[in-house]
N, C-alpha and C positions, 0 to 999 in steps of 0.2 A: 413277390406276388404278381407284380405287374408284368414281368417277363414271362411268367408261366401262362398268364391269361393271353398275352400277345401270341405266344406259340400255339395255344389251343385255337385261337381265332384263325390264325393262318393255316393251321392243319385242317380246320373245319372247311375253310374256303377251298383248299386243295382237294379234299375228298369230294365236296359238292361239284367241283369242276370236273373231276374224273367220272363221277356218276352220271353227269349230264352227257359227257362224251360217250360213255358206254350205253346209255339208253337211247341215244339219237337214232341208231339204225332200227331199233325196235319201233320207235315212234313213227319214223318215216315210212317204214315198210311193214306195218303191223299186219296187213292181210297175209302177206307171204309168211311172216313168222308164225301166225296162228295156223295157217294151212299146213305148214310143215310140222308144227307141234302136234296137231290133230292127226296127221298122217302117221306119225310115229307112235302116238299113244292111244289111238282109238281102240285097238284090240285089248290092251291091258285094262283100260277103263271099263270095258264091257264086263270083265270078269270080277270086278271088285265087289259088287253086291253078293255074288255067290260065295266069295271067300269070307265076307263079313258074316253072312248067314251061318256058315259052318265053322266059324271061329278060327279061320286060318289067318289070324291077324299078322303073322310074320310076313306073309306075301303082300298084304296091304301096306305094311310099313316099308317093305322093300320097294314097292312101287313108288310111294311118295318120297322116300329119302334116297333112293338109288336110281331107279329107272327114270322117274320124271325129271330130276335135275340133269341127268345125262341127255335126255331128249331135248330139254331146254337149251343145253349147251350146243348140241348139234344144230338145232334150229337157229340159234343165234349165229353160229358160224356161217350157215347158208344165207341168213339174212344180211350179215355183214358183207358177204361176197356180192349179193344183189345190190346192196346200198352203195357200194363203191364203184359199181359198173355204171358208166355214163351212157353207154350205147343202148338206145331204146329197143332195138330189135332183139338184142341178147337178153335184156330184162324181160321182154314179153315172152321169149322162148323159155326162160327159167320159170316164169309164172305158169305157163302152159304145162311144162314138165311137172311142176309141183301139183297142179290140179289133176293131171292124168294119173300121177302116182297115187294121190289120195283116192281117186275114183277106182282105180284097179285094186288097191288094198281093200277098200270097203266092199267092192263086188266079190272079191275072192273070199273075204271073211263071211259075208252074209249068205252067199249062194253055196259055196263049197266048204265052208268052215276051215279054210286054209289061210296061211299068211304068205306074203310075198317073200320067198326065200330063193337063194341061188339054185337049189336043186329043182324047184318047180320051173324056173326059167330055163334051166339046162334041159329038163325033160321035154319041154315044149319046143325047144330048138331042135332036139333030136327027132321029134315027130314031123318036122317040116322036111 
């Protein structure tokens, strides 16, 4: 009984240690994480009330259990990258890029009802 309790205590300490290591980038770079998460999920969040109203619950569940965790993982990876960069200029550049990406996505969605896709970027390059 004593050995089992000792193993559980050491396992609990090990898990807490790894969770602290995993949450450190999010805590230190929370604005960047939130900005990237919003940039990825702002368009699907807008359509949730319309899907709930018309009882398309499968799309709402897909968002919360497939799309949102995927967006969180992508945001975490970018935040991890920013967290481990020590150069201040590169970090400011990445923050600026994330803010511009969010602004462009929001502008395209609100004004033109479009999302930022490769075909839109390609068509704009051809116009130049």
